[in-house]
C-alpha positions as CSV (number, residue, x, y, z in Angstrom):
1,R,8.8,-5.3,-48.4
2,N,9.8,-8.4,-46.5
3,P,8.0,-11.4,-47.9
4,N,8.3,-13.2,-44.6
5,R,6.8,-10.4,-42.6
6,Y,3.5,-12.3,-41.8
7,I,5.0,-15.8,-41.5
8,C,4.8,-17.3,-37.9
9,S,5.7,-20.7,-36.6
10,L,3.1,-22.9,-34.9
11,P,3.7,-24.8,-31.7
12,Q,5.1,-28.3,-32.1
13,Q,2.1,-29.6,-30.0
14,L,-0.3,-28.7,-32.9
15,P,1.2,-30.6,-35.9
16,F,-2.2,-30.8,-37.5
17,L,-2.6,-27.0,-37.9
18,S,0.9,-26.9,-39.3
19,S,0.0,-29.5,-41.9
20,L,-3.0,-27.4,-43.0
21,L,-0.6,-24.5,-43.8
22,H,2.0,-26.8,-45.4
23,P,0.0,-29.8,-46.8
24,S,1.9,-33.0,-47.3
25,F,-0.8,-35.5,-46.5
26,P,0.0,-39.2,-47.0
27,S,-2.1,-41.1,-49.4
28,F,-4.0,-43.1,-46.7
29,C,-5.1,-39.9,-44.9
30,T,-8.9,-39.7,-45.2
31,L,-11.3,-36.8,-44.8
32,S,-12.8,-38.4,-41.7
33,T,-9.3,-38.6,-40.0
34,I,-8.7,-34.9,-40.9
35,M,-12.0,-33.9,-39.4
36,N,-11.4,-35.9,-36.2
37,D,-8.0,-34.4,-35.7
38,F,-9.4,-30.9,-36.3
39,T,-12.2,-31.5,-33.8
40,N,-9.7,-32.7,-31.1
41,T,-7.4,-29.8,-31.7
42,I,-10.1,-27.2,-31.4
43,T,-11.4,-29.0,-28.2
44,T,-7.9,-28.9,-26.7
45,L,-7.5,-25.2,-27.5
46,L,-10.9,-24.3,-25.9
47,H,-10.0,-26.4,-22.8
48,L,-6.7,-24.6,-22.4
49,Q,-8.4,-21.2,-22.8
50,H,-11.1,-22.0,-20.3
51,K,-8.5,-23.4,-17.9
52,Q,-6.4,-20.2,-18.0
53,K,-9.2,-17.7,-17.9
54,P,-9.4,-16.0,-14.5
55,L,-12.6,-16.2,-12.5
56,I,-13.8,-12.6,-12.5
57,L,-17.3,-11.9,-11.1
58,P,-19.0,-8.6,-11.7
59,L,-18.2,-5.8,-9.2
60,N,-20.8,-3.2,-8.2
61,H,-19.8,0.2,-6.9
62,Q,-21.4,3.5,-6.6
63,Y,-20.1,7.0,-6.1
64,L,-21.7,8.5,-3.0
65,T,-20.4,11.9,-2.5
66,S,-17.4,14.2,-2.6
67,I,-15.8,16.1,0.3
68,K,-14.0,19.2,-0.6
69,T,-11.4,21.0,1.5
70,L,-10.5,24.6,1.4
71,T,-6.9,23.8,0.4
72,P,-5.6,21.6,-2.4
73,H,-3.5,18.5,-2.3
74,I,-4.9,15.8,-0.1
75,T,-1.7,14.0,1.0
76,C,-2.9,11.6,3.6
77,L,-6.2,10.0,4.8
78,A,-6.8,8.0,8.0
79,V,-9.8,6.8,10.0
80,H,-10.0,6.6,13.8
81,R,-13.0,6.3,16.2
82,N,-15.5,7.1,13.4
83,L,-13.5,10.2,12.4
84,L,-12.0,10.8,9.0
85,Y,-8.7,12.6,9.0
86,A,-7.6,14.4,5.8
87,A,-4.3,16.1,5.6
88,S,-4.1,19.0,3.1
89,L,-0.9,21.0,2.9
90,N,0.0,21.6,6.6
91,L,-3.6,21.4,7.8
92,I,-5.4,18.3,9.1
93,N,-9.2,18.3,8.7
94,V,-11.4,16.1,10.8
95,F,-14.8,14.9,9.5
96,D,-17.5,13.0,11.5
97,L,-18.5,9.9,9.7
98,S,-21.6,9.5,11.7
99,S,-23.1,12.9,10.7
100,S,-22.8,13.2,6.9
101,Y,-19.1,14.0,6.9
102,T,-19.4,17.2,8.9
103,L,-16.2,19.1,9.4
104,I,-15.7,19.2,13.1
105,D,-12.1,20.3,13.6
106,T,-9.0,21.7,11.8
107,F,-5.7,21.6,13.5
108,N,-2.0,22.4,12.9
109,E,-3.2,25.7,11.4
110,T,-0.4,27.9,12.6
111,S,2.4,25.4,12.0
112,T,5.1,25.8,9.5
113,S,5.6,22.1,9.4
114,G,5.1,21.7,5.6
115,F,3.1,18.8,4.2
116,V,1.7,16.2,6.5
117,K,2.9,12.9,5.2
118,S,1.3,10.2,7.5
119,I,-1.2,9.9,10.3
120,T,-1.5,7.0,12.9
121,F,-3.2,6.5,16.2
122,T,-3.0,4.8,19.6
123,G,-5.9,5.4,22.1
124,S,-6.7,9.1,22.3
125,R,-3.3,10.1,20.8
126,V,-2.8,11.1,17.2
127,F,0.7,11.0,15.7
128,T,1.4,13.0,12.5
129,A,4.5,13.0,10.4
130,H,5.7,16.2,8.8
131,Q,7.9,17.7,6.1
132,D,9.9,19.6,8.7
133,C,11.5,16.4,10.0
134,K,9.2,16.2,13.1
135,I,6.6,13.9,14.5
136,R,3.8,15.7,16.4
137,V,1.6,14.2,19.1
138,W,-2.0,15.3,19.6
139,H,-4.6,14.5,22.1
140,I,-8.3,14.0,21.2
141,T,-10.5,15.8,23.7
142,S,-14.0,14.7,24.8
143,S,-15.4,17.2,22.4
144,K,-13.4,15.7,19.5
145,R,-11.0,18.7,19.3
146,H,-7.3,18.2,19.0
147,C,-4.6,19.8,21.1
148,L,-0.8,19.6,20.7
149,V,0.9,17.5,23.3
150,S,4.4,17.3,22.1
151,S,6.8,17.0,19.2
152,L,9.2,14.2,18.7
153,P,12.0,13.9,19.7
154,T,10.9,15.7,22.9
155,F,12.8,18.5,24.4
156,K,13.5,16.3,27.5
157,D,15.0,13.6,25.2
158,R,17.1,16.0,23.3
159,L,18.4,17.7,26.5
160,R,19.3,14.4,28.1
161,R,21.4,13.2,25.1
162,C,22.9,16.5,23.7
163,I,25.8,16.5,26.3
164,V,27.2,13.1,25.2
165,P,29.4,13.4,22.0
166,K,28.7,9.8,20.9
167,N,25.0,10.7,20.5
168,Y,25.8,12.8,17.4
169,V,26.0,11.4,13.9
170,T,27.2,13.0,10.7
171,V,24.2,13.8,8.5
172,R,25.8,16.0,5.9
173,R,29.3,17.2,5.2
174,H,30.6,19.2,8.3
175,Q,27.2,18.8,9.9
176,K,26.2,16.6,12.8
177,S,22.9,15.9,14.5
178,L,21.5,13.9,17.4
179,W,20.7,10.3,16.3
180,I,17.2,10.5,17.7
181,K,16.3,13.2,15.2
182,H,15.2,12.8,11.6
183,N,17.0,15.0,9.2
184,D,14.6,15.0,6.3
185,T,10.9,14.6,5.7
186,V,9.3,12.0,7.9
187,S,7.4,10.0,5.3
188,G,5.7,7.2,7.2
189,L,4.5,6.0,10.7
190,A,3.2,2.7,12.0
191,V,2.2,1.6,15.5
192,N,2.7,-1.7,17.2
193,E,-0.1,-1.9,19.7
194,K,1.1,-5.1,21.3
195,E,4.6,-3.9,22.1
196,K,3.6,-0.2,22.6
197,L,6.1,0.9,19.9
198,M,5.9,3.3,17.0
199,Y,8.1,3.2,13.9
200,S,9.0,6.1,11.8
201,V,10.7,6.3,8.4
202,S,12.2,9.2,6.6
203,W,13.8,10.4,3.4
204,D,17.0,10.6,5.4
205,K,17.1,6.8,4.8
206,S,16.7,6.0,8.6
207,F,14.1,3.9,10.4
208,K,13.5,4.8,14.1
209,I,11.7,3.0,17.0
210,W,9.8,5.0,19.6
211,D,8.6,3.9,23.1
212,L,4.9,4.6,23.6
213,S,4.5,2.8,26.9
214,S,4.5,6.0,28.9
215,G,3.9,9.6,28.1
216,Y,7.6,10.1,27.6
217,Y,7.8,9.0,23.9
218,R,11.5,8.5,23.8
219,C,13.5,7.2,20.8
220,L,14.9,3.8,21.5
221,E,16.8,3.0,18.3
222,S,17.7,4.4,14.9
223,L,18.8,2.3,11.9
224,N,20.4,3.3,8.6
225,A,18.0,1.1,6.8
226,H,18.3,1.9,3.1
227,N,20.5,3.5,0.4
228,D,17.8,6.0,-0.6
229,A,14.7,7.8,0.8
230,I,12.3,5.5,2.6
231,N,8.7,6.0,1.5
232,A,6.6,3.5,3.5
233,V,6.5,1.3,6.6
234,V,4.0,-1.3,7.8
235,V,4.1,-3.8,10.8
236,S,2.5,-7.3,10.9
237,D,0.8,-8.9,13.9
238,D,3.9,-10.9,14.8
239,G,5.9,-7.6,15.1
240,T,7.9,-7.9,11.8
241,V,8.4,-4.4,10.4
242,Y,8.6,-3.8,6.6
243,T,10.2,-0.7,5.0
244,A,10.1,0.3,1.4
245,S,12.5,2.6,-0.3
246,A,13.3,4.6,-3.5
247,D,16.3,2.2,-3.8
248,G,13.8,-0.5,-4.9
249,C,14.2,-2.7,-1.9
250,I,11.7,-3.9,0.7
251,K,13.3,-4.9,4.0
252,A,12.0,-6.9,6.9
253,W,13.1,-6.1,10.5
254,K,12.5,-8.1,13.6
255,M,13.2,-7.5,17.3
256,D,16.1,-9.6,18.7
257,H,14.8,-10.1,22.2
258,K,18.2,-11.1,23.6
259,V,19.7,-7.7,22.9
260,K,16.5,-5.7,22.7
261,R,17.4,-4.4,19.2
262,Y,16.0,-4.7,15.7
263,S,17.9,-6.4,13.1
264,L,17.5,-7.1,9.4
265,V,16.0,-10.5,8.7
266,S,15.4,-10.3,4.9
267,S,15.7,-8.0,1.9
268,V,13.9,-8.3,-1.4
269,G,13.4,-6.3,-4.5
270,K,16.7,-4.7,-5.6
271,Q,15.0,-3.5,-8.7
272,K,15.1,0.0,-10.3
273,P,11.4,1.1,-9.8
274,T,11.0,3.0,-6.6
275,V,8.7,1.3,-4.0
276,N,6.2,4.0,-3.0
277,A,3.6,2.1,-0.9
278,L,3.0,-1.0,1.2
279,A,0.0,-2.8,2.5
280,M,-0.5,-6.0,4.6
281,N,-3.4,-8.4,4.8
282,G,-5.2,-9.0,8.2
283,D,-3.1,-12.0,9.4
284,G,0.2,-10.6,8.2
285,T,0.9,-13.4,5.7
286,V,0.6,-11.3,2.5
287,L,2.5,-8.1,1.7
288,F,1.7,-5.9,-1.2
289,S,4.1,-3.3,-2.6
290,G,3.4,-0.6,-5.2
291,G,6.0,0.8,-7.5
292,S,6.7,3.8,-9.6
293,D,6.4,1.6,-12.8
294,G,2.7,1.1,-12.1
295,T,2.9,-2.5,-10.9
296,I,1.9,-4.1,-7.6
297,C,3.8,-7.0,-6.3
298,R,2.3,-9.7,-4.0
299,W,4.7,-11.2,-1.5
300,E,4.0,-14.1,0.8
301,N,5.9,-15.6,3.8
302,N,8.2,-18.5,3.0
303,N,7.3,-20.9,5.7
304,K,10.0,-23.3,4.7
305,C,12.7,-20.9,5.9
306,E,13.5,-20.3,9.5
307,E,14.2,-16.6,8.8
308,K,11.4,-14.1,8.0
309,N,11.7,-14.3,4.2
310,V,9.0,-13.3,1.7
311,V,8.7,-14.7,-1.8
312,L,7.3,-12.9,-4.9
313,M,4.0,-14.7,-5.9
314,E,2.7,-12.5,-8.6
315,T,2.9,-9.0,-10.2
316,L,-0.4,-7.1,-10.9
317,R,-0.6,-4.8,-13.8
318,G,-3.3,-2.4,-15.0
319,H,-2.4,1.1,-13.9
320,S,-0.7,3.4,-16.4
321,G,1.0,5.6,-13.8
322,A,3.0,5.1,-10.6
323,I,1.3,3.4,-7.6
324,L,1.0,6.0,-4.9
325,C,-1.0,4.2,-2.2
326,L,-2.3,0.8,-1.3
327,V,-4.8,-0.4,1.3
328,N,-6.1,-3.9,2.3
329,V,-9.2,-4.9,4.2
330,N,-11.3,-8.1,4.2
331,E,-9.1,-9.6,1.4
332,L,-9.8,-6.6,-0.7
333,L,-6.9,-4.6,-2.2
334,A,-7.3,-1.1,-3.4
335,S,-4.7,0.9,-5.3
336,G,-4.4,4.6,-6.1
337,S,-2.2,5.8,-8.9
338,A,-0.8,8.8,-10.7
339,D,-3.1,7.8,-13.6
340,H,-6.0,9.4,-11.5
341,T,-7.8,6.1,-10.9
342,V,-8.4,3.6,-8.1
343,R,-8.4,-0.1,-8.9
344,I,-10.1,-2.8,-6.8
345,W,-8.4,-6.2,-6.7
346,Q,-9.4,-9.5,-5.2
347,R,-8.1,-13.0,-5.3
348,E,-9.8,-15.5,-7.5
349,R,-11.9,-18.1,-5.7
350,R,-10.1,-21.2,-7.2
351,D,-7.3,-22.8,-5.1
352,G,-4.0,-21.0,-5.6
353,G,-5.7,-18.3,-7.7
354,G,-4.0,-14.9,-8.2
355,Y,-5.5,-11.5,-7.7
356,C,-7.5,-9.9,-10.5
357,C,-8.8,-6.4,-11.1
358,R,-12.5,-6.3,-10.5
359,G,-13.2,-2.7,-10.9
360,V,-11.8,0.8,-11.8
361,L,-13.0,3.9,-10.0
362,E,-12.7,7.0,-12.0
363,G,-13.4,10.7,-11.4
364,H,-10.4,12.3,-9.9
365,E,-8.6,15.0,-12.0
366,K,-5.2,14.5,-10.4
367,P,-3.1,11.7,-8.9
368,V,-4.8,9.6,-6.1
369,K,-2.4,10.1,-3.1
370,S,-4.2,8.3,-0.3
371,L,-7.0,5.6,0.3
372,V,-9.0,4.5,3.3
373,V,-11.3,1.5,3.3
374,I,-13.7,0.7,6.1
375,S,-16.2,-2.3,6.4
376,G,-19.8,-1.6,6.0
377,G,-21.9,0.6,3.8
378,G,-25.1,2.6,3.7
379,E,-28.5,1.5,2.5
380,E,-28.8,-2.3,1.8
381,D,-31.8,-2.2,-0.6
382,D,-29.7,-2.5,-3.8
383,K,-27.4,-5.2,-2.5
384,S,-27.8,-9.0,-2.8
385,E,-27.8,-11.2,0.3
386,G,-24.3,-12.2,1.2
387,D,-22.6,-9.2,-0.5
388,V,-19.5,-7.9,1.3
389,V,-19.8,-4.1,1.5
390,V,-17.0,-1.6,2.1
391,T,-16.8,2.2,2.0
392,L,-13.8,3.6,0.3
393,F,-12.4,7.1,0.6
394,S,-10.0,8.3,-2.0
395,G,-8.0,11.5,-1.6
396,S,-6.3,13.2,-4.6
397,L,-4.0,16.1,-5.3
398,D,-7.0,17.8,-6.8
399,G,-8.0,18.6,-3.3
400,E,-11.1,16.3,-3.3
401,I,-12.1,13.3,-1.2
402,K,-14.4,11.0,-3.0
403,V,-16.6,8.5,-1.2
404,W,-17.4,5.2,-2.8
405,E,-19.4,2.2,-1.9
406,V,-18.2,-1.2,-3.2
407,F,-20.3,-4.4,-3.0
408,G,-20.7,-7.6,-4.8
409,L,-17.4,-8.8,-3.5
410,I,-16.4,-12.4,-3.2
């Protein structure tokens, strides 16, 4: 055995403790001096420990109910006009939040579209992204039913462009396609309400911009954005679009109003873990990204730089599996993971404080694929005055949607 196995060196800032292990006291050193030094050292250590300890307040949460679908694999959740949309395989189920989560509609039943990957909204229109490389547009009727309006790119758009050779791009060896079409799974959608634009990203590595200002829904631009599949897209209030990819990069895109084109303004990451999910806070100043290594990165705008750069502020750890989804509301961050759990994060109250995990929601039997958080909860009897209350929906590959109420937030 190695005789030095349990030997460790002490910091130079604590010479007194070192002298206890290797005594060589001078003759004038009295017991009183030793005890004073010992007291001062312990006080310093306790002060440092107290200073570094994060401010974590107790978090209360309760499991309310479970919504089960007839098919497995919840791949996407979204909320619009007090309706909960849950994508399962190729189906999209709609539940009424105002009537005990009653199932009121199921659409896309006869489609061979494959998995539904993303759902977004504008007005009475619902946009869904599919595994068959298409984006479908649905209209919400007055009876809360959903009827198919179109699929993107539209037939009119394809017909108008197909006769011009320069509108074709090489997608595979000896194969060309119109640049307005995605050529692999459409993995994410985001809507810019101010500019009446929609952004789509795909596993074909492209990022496309669509015009929503009229019922035409034409594709305005397509960018070869990443070196690998793109998994997520979000847009901030100022119109900056962020895309995240399996190449480990997060890229920021901004409209150049002089040429009416989007251009790359910054790129961060360049690390091996795949970036699976993005979320943004309410004012667009903080960006969160979730990786395949189970970590969550918090990025903030660098106001000292004229360009739209983001700086890594901290890395959150706690999940034992890949981060599959993120959602942010009211300064609350929720993360769903392949480890079957949901974690609740919130920033510490002290100035410059980082985010800390304030609760873990358990109960799913398979990876948590999608999350939705809405403000407000049910009965208020068990809550303290001033509590911030949110309702959280978690959708898992076990085919179950769990409903949680979280309160006691800062």
